[in-house]
TIZA-641567 format. One record per residue (C-alpha): residue in three letters; x, y, z. Coordinates in steps of 0.25 Angstrom, whole numbers, plus 5000, padded with zeros to 4 digits. Layout:
AlaXYZ ...
//
This chain:
Met499950005000 Ala500650134997 Gly499650235003 Cys498250245009 Val497250355010 Val495950365018 Ile494850425012 Ser493450445019 Phe492150485011 Asp491450505026 Gly491950645028 Glu492750695041 Pro492050775052 Asn493350855055 Tyr493250905040 Asp491750945043 Ser492151085048 Met493451175046 Val494151265057 Glu494551365045 Gly494051375031 Arg493151285023 Trp493151165015 Lys493151204999 Glu491951124997 Glu490851055006 Gly490350925004 Ala490750775004 Tyr492050755006 Ala493150645007 Val494350645017 Ile495650595015 His495950555030 Arg497350495027 Ile498450465017 Ala499750385018 Val500850345009 Cys501650215012 Glu503250275014 Arg503650205002 Trp502650264993 Lys502850404997 Gly503250504987 Gln502650414975 Gly501150484974 Val500450384981 Ala499650494991 Gly499350574977 Gln498750454972 Met498050424984 Leu497450574984 Arg497050564970 Leu496250434973 Ala495650504984 Glu495150624975 Arg494550524966 Leu493850454976 Cys493350584983 Ala492950644969 Gln492050514967 Arg491450514982 Gln491450654987 Gly491650744975 Gly493150764977 Arg493050834990 Ile494250774999 Arg494650825014 Ala495850795020 Gly496650825033 Lys498150815035 Ser499050745045 Glu500550735045 Phe501250605051 
//
């Protein structure tokens, strides 16, 4: 396995409101919760491929709206 991504189509309560600003678009959205690439595959475009797949899936199911948070490990 080169990597994994977790995509949820159930929304995320933490994204329902923002402290500052607002989302560009309202309505149904998908959430990318996690994306990880195996150390030996890093730098080979795996994350980009997974994000493109996520975009295609989200376009089919949620009109293309994706929300994601960030964490660093």
